[in-house]
N, C-alpha and C positions, 0 to 999 in steps of 0.2 A: 430717597435723592435722584434725580433723573440721570440721564445718560451726559446733559450737556451739562449737569456739575461736576459728574464725576471724571467728564474731557476736561474739565476749568481745572480741576483739582489734582487729575494730575499729569496734564499737559502745557496746556497754557497759563497753569498758575507758575509751574517752574521756569518756566521760558518767558515770561516777565519778570520776573525777579531776576535773572539771566543779564536780561534790557537793561534791568534799573541796575543793578552792580557794574556792567560795563559804564553804560552813561555818565553813575557817576564817577567813575575814575576818569573818564575822558572829558568831562566837567569843569573835575577838579585839574585836570592836566590842561586844559586847551581855556579856560573861566567865559567861554561864549558857546552857548549851545548851538547854536547852527555849527563851529567847527567841530563839538562837541558829537552830535548828529551823524556828521560824516564820519568821523573819528571810529562811533560804534557801527557802522557799515561796515568798515574795513578789517576792522576786528570782526565781528561776525563772520564776514564772509573767510576770513584766516580758519578760525576755527573749523568751518565748515566744509574748507577746500578737500580735505582726506573725502569725506564722503561723499561730495562732490564729484568727485575722482572716478570714486567707488560706483556708483550712478551711472557717470558717463560710461565706462567701463562696459558695463553691465547692458547697457542701453547698445552699443558700437558690436560687443559680442551678438548682439540678436539682431541689431542688424546687416551685419554681415551674414549670418545664417537665413535669415529671410532671401538677401539678393542669391545665397549659392543655390537656396531652392525654387525659387519663383521660376524658372525654366521648365521645371517638372510640374508645376501648380499648373501652370498655361499650359502645358501638354494635354494633363488631364481633364482640363475644364474645358477645352476646344476638340476632345473625344467623347467626351462622356457631359452627362447630363441628370440631372433630378438626383433620386436616392442612389444610384449608382456613384455618381459624380463624388456624392459626400463621402460613402464607403470609400471609395479608391484616394481621395485626400486623405482623411483619417487613417487609411495603412501608409499612403507615402509620409506623412509627418510620423508614425509611429517606427517605420522602419528608418526615419534619420534620427532619432531622437529629439525630434521636437511638437512637443505641444504647443494646442491655439492659445494655452491662458499665457503664453511667455508673449503674447504682445500687447500687455496688461505691464511688462517692462519699460514701456515706454513711456508710462506716465508714474515711476516712481521719483523724478529730478519731482514734478509737481506736487507729488505725498510727500516728499523731503522739505519744499518750499514753503507750502502750504501754512504749517501750521506756525513756521517762524512769522509768517507775513502775518498773519490772524497776532500773536501775541505782541507785534510792534506794533499793530493796528490799536489795539487797546492801550499796549504801554503811552505812547505818545500824543495820542488823545484824549488822555486824563491824566497828563503831564501841567499839571496850573502854572509849573515854571515859567515857560512859554508865551503864558497870555502877557500879549502889551510886547514879547521882546522880539526886532529886527535881527535881521542879517542880512548882508550887502543890502542888496536892492528891496530885501523881502521885507516890506513895515512890520508884520505881527505874526510869527512863527504857528501860533496858533487856528489863523485864518488860512481861506486860497488865501494864493499870491495875489492874483490879479494884475500881472506886471506888464501885460499889454493892454492898449487900447483899441480898438477902433470903433469913432465913433463915440457913442454913448454906452455903447458895449466894453465891457472889461473881460479880455482871456486869459485865464488862467494857465503860464507857459509851463510850470513844472509836469505837469500832467500827460500835458504833447511830447517835451523831450522823453519822461520816462516812458511813453509809448516807440518813440523814436529807435531809443537805447535795448525798448525790448524787441522790436522787428527786427533789429537788424542783429541785436543776440541770436534771435531763432531762427534767421537766415542762413546765418553761420553753420547755428544745432544744426539744423534739420535740411545741409546741405545735398545730402545721399541718402532721406528719408524719404519715405512714400508721397504723394499729394495730399493726402489723408491727414498724417501726421502736419504737414504744413497748415493746413487747413485750418486744424485744430488748437495751432501754437499761434497765429493771426488771429482767428478768432478772442481766443483767453484774451491776446492783449487789448482787443476793441473791448474785451466785456470793462477789464481794469482800466480802462481809459473812462469809461463810462460810469462805475462804480465809485472812481477813486477823484473823480473830475472838481467835487469843489470840496475835496477831504483839506484837511491841517498844512497848510507849507512845513510844517516839520518830518509830517509822517513822505509828502511828496516828496521832500529833501531825501530823508533815508532813501525810498525806494527808487528815484530816479539814481541817485548814485551806488545804487545795489545791483541797477540795473548796467548801470555802464562798467560795473566789475565785470556783472557777468557775461558781456561785449570783450572785454579786455581777457578774459579765460579763455572764452570760448576762441578766440584768435589764436592767442598762444596755444592751447590746447590743439586744434587742429594744424599750424604750423611744427610741431612737435610728431604729431601722430604721421602727420606727409613727410617727414622727412626719416622716419622710422619705418612705412611703408619704403620710400625710394631703396633702404638699405637692403629690406627684404628678396626687393626684387632684385638687385642687383647681384642679392649672392644665390638666387634660383628659388628662394621661399614661393613660389607662385601658389593662391589659394587651390584649394580645394573645388571640384568638379562638385556640382551639384549631387552626382552620384544619374544610377543606372536606375530607372522605373522597371517594375517589373511587366510593363504592358508595351 
């Protein structure tokens, strides 16, 4: 059995069954495929919210540690070069209990989201029920929406909305992140726009609403954590200095 088959059996298959179960419940409740898809997106976000919060917490802790270490890192880079700089950085990280592999924590959110995206893509792309079904101004949920017209060109609106919410959510999410992280997020948004542009409207409806909910979550989280930081500052809980460098 190939690795892809194993991955499908152990991961994507069970997730597709989860999507099928939730969609069955939401469709029975609403009687409309479009509303069932939106409600399914909401349910999935609520189910995954504790995991997302834990991942966000890990990312925030890692960003805080990197900010505290950055002055020392800059000092070493300005003072040393070559192999000596590398050795000094390794020692400095070790003294402050920081491992360079911690930088991968910034990708945990994508690692968590990707399997659900693939499972949703597989489930909604294969759902025969959607053939010919309309939702609002969307004529066929199994085909690209083509909601905008520019001369003889039909433009799909949902992928553009999905990307807009994705970019806004990424801007809130990465406000205190490095430029490298921001570039990665925006590049990923551009990739999904190109990759999903001609996807069925059902999938784009699900993922657009999913990105909208992600934006709301990030805004509320930033507001809450901002208030918490203000309270700590008022009580005198200042962040620790980055530490003394041994040089």
